[in-house]
C-alpha atoms as one frame of an Amber mdcrd trajectory, in Angstrom:
protein
   0.200  -0.008  -0.109   2.809   2.495   0.562   4.494   1.754  -2.259   1.243
   2.239  -4.251   0.368   5.545  -2.561   4.193   7.127  -3.326   4.827   5.805
  -6.887   1.149   6.750  -8.043   2.058  10.136  -6.626   5.407  10.317  -8.728
   3.799   8.875 -11.562   1.079  11.263 -11.755   3.448  14.576 -10.727   5.799
  13.438 -13.609   2.826  12.963 -16.086   1.344  16.380 -14.922  -1.643  15.179
 -13.946  -3.984  15.757 -10.388  -3.474  12.963  -7.822  -6.553  11.998  -6.095
  -6.967  12.822  -2.127  -6.107   9.926  -0.138  -9.042  10.220   1.912 -12.295
  11.781   0.961 -12.262  14.164   3.719  -9.480  16.098   1.576  -9.298  18.291
  -1.690  -6.425  18.077  -3.817  -4.303  21.453  -3.813  -4.415  23.618  -6.857
  -1.779  23.644  -9.072   0.755  25.739  -8.397   4.155  26.943  -8.921   5.589
  25.402  -5.726   3.469  22.242  -5.292   6.157  19.627  -6.038   7.845  20.267
  -2.734   4.415  19.670  -0.710   2.776  16.470  -2.866   6.643  15.085  -1.821
   5.776  16.074   1.785   2.356  14.798   1.591   3.385  11.458   0.436   5.980
  11.346   3.260   3.605  11.763   5.607   1.266   8.809   4.085   3.788   6.566
   4.038   5.330   7.703   7.775   1.038   7.452   8.850   0.856   4.046   7.831
   3.889   2.974   9.576   3.222   4.134  12.748   0.739   2.450  15.095  -2.605
   4.543  16.756  -2.166   5.181  20.712  -4.378   6.708  23.474  -2.935   9.479
  25.368  -3.988  11.466  28.425  -5.010  14.424  27.002  -3.191  16.246  30.585
   0.342  14.764  29.373   0.113  16.095  25.696   1.261  19.628  25.284   0.779
  22.379  22.320   3.912  22.650  20.113   6.484  25.360  21.005   6.013  26.451
  17.421   2.219  28.306  18.036   0.581  28.719  14.260  -2.400  30.100  15.331
  -2.829  33.105  17.832  -4.869  32.861  21.225  -7.523  34.207  23.062  -9.596
  35.262  19.348 -13.305  35.198  19.916 -13.615  33.560  16.165 -11.090  30.789
  16.782 -13.419  30.048  20.400 -16.137  29.865  18.169 -14.783  27.225  15.694
 -13.890  25.066  18.462 -16.655  25.026  20.466 -18.099  23.577  16.694 -15.232
  20.912  16.443 -16.042  19.976  20.101 -19.743  19.500  19.635 -18.379  17.348
  16.921 -16.186  15.180  18.697 -18.701  14.848  21.761 -21.031  13.265  19.646
 -18.666  11.221  16.578 -15.337  10.921  18.588 -12.257  11.809  17.409 -12.204
  10.616  13.419  -8.396  11.681  13.010  -5.611  11.120  15.244  -3.272  14.529
  16.281   0.900  13.843  15.785   3.088  14.259  18.699   6.536  13.291  19.762
   8.277  12.281  22.950   8.750  15.337  25.129  12.283  16.554  24.942  12.454
  17.137  28.514   9.435  15.651  30.392   9.473  12.015  30.872   6.041  10.381
  29.473   4.206  13.339  28.603   4.738  14.640  24.523   4.441  17.859  22.480
   1.882  18.187  19.665   3.388  18.763  16.381  -0.129  19.090  14.602  -3.907
  18.641  15.549  -4.044  21.847  18.283  -7.566  22.359  17.665  -8.601  18.797
  18.154  -6.157  18.922  21.442  -7.783  21.606  22.782 -11.572  20.229  22.233
 -10.372  17.147  23.806  -9.036  19.166  26.585 -12.183  20.992  27.062 -14.479
  17.872  26.907 -12.176  16.806  29.796 -12.923  19.348  31.360 -16.811  19.079
  31.834 -16.737  14.948  31.676 -17.755  13.530  35.306 -14.584  10.836  34.655
 -12.528  12.933  33.070  -9.904  10.028  33.561 -11.772   8.372  30.896 -11.152
  11.162  28.124  -8.097   9.319  26.017  -6.817  11.563  22.549  -5.705   9.507
  19.940  -2.147   9.964  18.053   0.800   9.106  16.502   3.985   8.980  18.165
   6.621   9.882  16.657  10.617  11.068  17.261  11.095  14.060  15.531  13.913
  16.860  15.718  12.323  20.884  16.498  13.015  20.952  12.444  11.184  18.026
  11.290   8.072  19.207  13.877   7.630  22.166  12.597   7.824  21.049   9.270
   5.152  18.725   9.864   3.253  21.336  11.546   3.142  23.160   8.773   2.312
  20.654   6.260  -1.046  20.596   8.272  -1.507  24.358   7.429  -0.672  23.745
   3.770  -3.794  21.374   3.946  -5.837  24.069   6.195  -5.163  26.879   3.991
  -6.976  28.944   6.550  -4.450  30.975   8.502  -4.560  34.767   7.831  -2.663
  37.000   6.155  -0.921  38.173   9.424  -0.959  34.703  10.939   0.655  33.564
   7.619   3.391  36.145   8.078   3.836  35.186  11.418   4.054  31.634  11.348
   6.839  32.689   8.572   8.751  34.230  11.458   8.980  31.218  13.114   9.944
  28.888   9.878  12.702  31.257  10.089  13.840  30.687  13.554  13.590  27.321
  12.837  16.257  27.599  10.317  14.215  27.647   6.877  15.299  30.040   3.853
  12.874  32.241   2.362  13.348  29.696  -0.450  12.443  26.811   1.721   9.494
  28.849   2.776   8.403  29.178  -0.180   6.495  25.703  -0.958   5.287  25.390
   2.708   3.083  28.319   2.486   2.517  27.983  -1.256   3.757  31.587  -2.086
   6.405  33.160  -4.525   9.522  34.365  -2.685   8.598  37.837  -3.326   5.532
  37.254  -1.406   7.648  35.849   1.734   9.821  38.640   1.647   6.592  40.878
   2.075   5.754  39.437   5.051   9.175  39.532   6.849   9.026  43.297   5.762
   5.855  43.927   7.619   6.680  41.760  11.001  10.061  43.332  10.836   8.064
  46.540  11.519   4.977  45.827  13.808   6.333  44.205  17.284   4.537  41.006
  18.372   2.935  42.647  21.062   0.820  44.758  18.827  -0.178  41.979  16.296
  -1.378  39.551  18.829  -3.236  42.476  20.853  -4.909  42.749  17.543  -5.442
  39.214  16.876  -5.689  36.933  13.393  -8.061  39.426  11.511  -9.842  37.706
   9.037 -10.358  39.149   6.043  -7.569  41.892   6.602  -4.867  41.179   3.346
  -1.487  42.910   2.787  -2.607  45.887   1.859  -3.425  47.177   4.772  -1.218
  45.396   6.997   1.157  47.199   4.655   0.181  50.499   4.963   0.049  49.941
   9.050   3.613  48.984   8.849   4.284  51.810   6.810   3.021  54.101   9.480
   4.828  52.329  12.631   8.006  53.390  11.561   7.547  56.658  13.002   8.057
  56.059  16.826   5.764  58.220  17.778   3.255  56.655  15.965   3.948  53.480
  17.502   3.534  54.584  21.147   0.362  55.934  20.209  -1.039  52.628  19.480
   0.392  51.068  22.379  -1.999  53.246  24.460  -4.945  52.019  23.058  -4.678
  48.053  23.151  -6.154  47.946  26.732  -8.701  50.692  26.164 -12.466  49.298
  26.385 -13.050  50.435  22.704 -10.058  48.385  21.153 -10.457  45.611  23.420
 -14.448  45.215  22.252 -13.775  45.601  18.577 -13.435  42.180  16.442 -10.421
  41.895  15.428 -10.851  43.269  11.697 -11.843  45.993  13.332  -9.133  46.501
  15.393  -6.597  47.244  12.911  -8.458  50.106  11.460  -8.325  51.499  15.270
  -4.852  51.261  15.551  -4.233  53.084  12.401  -6.645  55.728  13.477  -4.411
  55.907  16.488  -1.605  56.798  14.710  -2.935  59.984  13.393  -4.178  60.932
  17.236  -7.745  59.813  17.081  -8.444  58.555  20.853  -9.621  55.151  21.025
 -12.923  55.668  22.695 -13.573  57.977  19.783 -13.395  55.002  17.310 -16.891
  53.979  17.951 -18.613  57.787  17.164 -19.948  58.749  13.678 -18.632  61.932
  12.513 -20.218  64.140   9.616 -18.164  67.073   7.850 -20.400  69.486   5.349
 -18.803  70.685   2.672 -19.497  74.135   1.903 -19.171  77.173   0.698 -21.675
  79.892   1.966 -24.864  78.601   1.722 -24.128  76.516  -1.088 -23.624  73.025
  -0.413 -21.704  70.434  -2.308 -21.815  67.074  -0.168 -20.718  65.774   2.894
 -18.525  63.296   4.256 -19.722  60.605   7.220 -17.064  59.032   8.949 -17.369
  56.359  11.594 -15.431  53.425  12.676 -14.936  51.512  10.140 -14.667  53.931
   7.069 -15.863  57.094   5.172 -18.529  57.678   2.870 -18.952  60.851   0.601
 -22.148  61.720  -0.429 -22.929  64.752  -3.169 -26.675  65.884  -3.687 -28.106
  65.450  -6.982 -28.180  69.428  -7.594 -23.996  69.201  -7.745 -24.063  66.405
 -10.027 -21.826  68.796 -12.018 -19.608  69.127  -9.054 -19.235  65.302  -9.070
 -17.910  64.432 -12.272 -15.312  67.676 -12.150 -14.123  65.551  -9.269 -14.121
  62.402 -10.602 -12.241  63.758 -13.314  -9.783  65.371 -10.971  -9.912  62.305
  -8.584  -6.703  60.462 -10.061  -4.540  63.996  -9.889  -5.431  64.340  -6.457
  -4.856  60.707  -5.336  -1.696  61.393  -7.376  -0.864  64.619  -4.828  -1.689
  62.686  -1.815   0.359  59.829  -2.411   3.394  62.388  -2.801   2.210  64.031
   0.260   1.961  61.069   2.613   3.672  58.165   1.434   0.943  55.779   2.046
   1.673  51.932   2.042   1.473  50.028  -1.279
């Protein structure tokens, strides 16, 4: 069976064909420039798992990987965890986790992958009348730090649901484990230029600010890049740190926190972030339009009778944007 899996994967790759997933629950990743190393890694893992035996372990003797690919204290992640917990409670743990013997604690283990499954089972254990009966299914393998982080990265590649900033912070840990920019490319499935861009952002935004904001689902490279550019000013960095503990910031959704942090760099108090503000553009008694600003953005409204002004403004917009770009030097 092992030979069949690997041989079929190798033959399919050589012929340029798509290889069907080994499990009906897993979808084959779309073809992309750096796919070959990922395919090789999947084949290697399939082979190793057929050689491993599934064991049942005490969840209390299993610890999280020292390399964290997920952000803690994220409301959205907690909701997803509740869903997984309910699934395991009703249907059982279908997919084992992968662990290694703990390097410094005898009889204990460290996760390579399967953190969410382990966290869900730990939560079930805390609620059980007989917690000692709760076990976690696992493969046990001796792994170096480099091998552990590679196994963990492979699961990330299969899930492909890390947010942009989670991916960036994961790249930082991959680099700390000794992977070069080029070696990180196939792990994340992105180009070397994209990997370099991740590091340009993480080199500027401190970890405490990133983790305070959270995973920021839906916030991509442009906004994080713009934020990094703003934080090159030390005074702006201090202004952002001041809002991290404010009620307005902590109550906001993770994606909105990015906006609040950016607003803080312009001196807008965090407590004002949720308030709306309307600016009227007028000349004498003539009203050309108005702009309403909220924490989520700004909207400009021009009345129907000023349609000519609207067309004039639209024609001038490219020139105005270039003027702003040159004066404010915003990020790409």
